[in-house]
C-alpha positions, 0 to 999 in steps of 0.5 A: 485772601489766603490761598484757596485750599482744594482737596486734601490741602483744603483740610490744612488750617495753617496757610503756609502748610496749605500752600506747601501742600498745593505746591506739592500737588502742582509738582505732581500734576506737572510731572504726570502731564509731562511723562504722559504727553505724546512724543510729538505734542506740538506747541499747544500742549506745552504752552497749555501746560505752562499756562495752567501751571503758572495760573496754579502758582498765582492762585497759591499766592495771595490773590484778591478781588477779580484776579481770582476770576481771571486766574481760575478761568485761565487755569480751567481753560488751559487744563481743558486744552491740555486734555485734548492730547492727554486726559491728565490735563483735566487735573487743572480744570478740576482744581480751577472749578473747585477754586471758583466754587470756594471763592464765589457763589454757585451761579458765578462759579458755574459760569466761570467753570464753563470756560473749561468745556468751551476751551475743550470744544475749541481746541478739539475741533482740529484733532479728530472726532468730536466730542471726544473727552467733552463728557469727561471734561464736563464731569470733572468740572462738575466734580470740582464744583461739588467739592468746592461747594462743600468746602465753601459750606464748611467754611461758612459754618465755621465762620458762623460758629465762630461768630456765634461763639464770639457773641456768646462770649460777649454776652457772658462778659456783659452778664458778668460785668452786670453781676459785678456791678450789681454786687458792687452797688449794694456794697458801696451803698452799705459802706457809705451808710456805715461811714456816714453814720459812724462819722456822724455819731463821732462828730456829735461825740467830738462836739460834746467832748469839745464842749466839756473840755471848755468847761470845768468838768472832772477828768473822769467824765472827760475820759468817759466821753473819750472812751465813748468815742472809741466805742463808736469807732469800734461799732462802725467797724463791726457794722461794716463786717455785719454789712458784708455778711448781710450782702453774702446772705448771712443773717444776724438777728435783728433784736441783737443788733438793735440792742447794741444800737439802742445801748449806744444811743441811750434809747429804749428798745421794745419788742412786741409779738412772736419774733420772726427770723428775717432774711439778711436784706430785710434785717439790714434795711430795718437796722439801717432805718433805726440807725439813721433815725436815732442818728438824726435824733441825736443831731437835732434833738440831743436831749430828748428821750428816744425809743425804738419799737419793733412789732412782729405781726401776723402779716408784717414787721413794723419798726417805729423810732421816735423821740420826745419834744426837744426842750427849749434852748439854743439851736444845735451846733451847725457842725452837727447839722453838716455832719450828715449827707442830707439824704437820710430820710430819702435813703430810708424811704428807698430802702423800705420801698425796695424791701416791699414796704412803706415808710411814714415820718413826721411830728407827733401830737406832743411835738416829738418826731416819729419814723415808722416803717412797715414791711410785709412778710413775703416768700423768701423774707422769712427764715425759721420761726423763733420764740420771743426770748431770742435776743 
């Protein structure tokens, strides 16, 4: 562990500076004890001073495990022995008691610090009246324990604060990652749908162009179909922009989007009821529903009449996309069937369900196909009310 900081040196955060301060304190303590020793101290006092100073030096170094116990006990006892001839020796005893209180729990620190009063009693017996400075020794030990316990509590709180701050930071990072993933998932889904629909429609158009190119059609008609392919690409780019704006919460009127979509797919659009300005998520879900249904109709029933009907009711909004019964003829080319992802109807159901609605799809009595969705109005789904001419 790092050198234990006692007294003022314990307030220094840098380990090197703290060790330097402790060395200065050791030097001052040695000097005070040397100049105050009696003229004939005998052999015990210098030896005790040397042992206490050596123990202090060991504590300044990196000491680990049970070595701290032995070194602190030795310095505590040596300081008490030195205090028999001069009270300044209690400096070492107080420092050792503080080290024990910082490094160990209160009970262990108290037991370890008891080496000071015990050593003083043993050393004071041959030197006259007893107990002498025993009370002072006990008071210094107690003061060192209190100071060390305070320092230990400060360190504990600092570590706890660091742990709390670290956990809070981890929680914030986890939340930020979750929010980022939550933003990426809808964006990825929308871009996937845009690409799937654009490429699917473009595949249909290229198949039609290929069919016309193999027949004796006029050059103008072929150019018209090629221009329609360019328009599909341009529409796909616009849809990608609309998707990004919708994810940012910027709504685009549903009627305006459906008008262009129906014009592209040559489908009839019918709007019923007093139109409501829906939020971006609901608008995008209904638009993707109509887009997917029209694309499927173009792939599987290309020569049928297609229609889109949007009804703004008092409690919900409904969208119906249907096509008439296909005329008998050759099957749709395999390339058109393979152009989609195969999850169109499932994706439509998931979108409508996420918006709080339900979806039905199936054959009509006349042999056509109908996709119908209903999404109820909820708080947060509606914007400002608009009149029926808002297109």
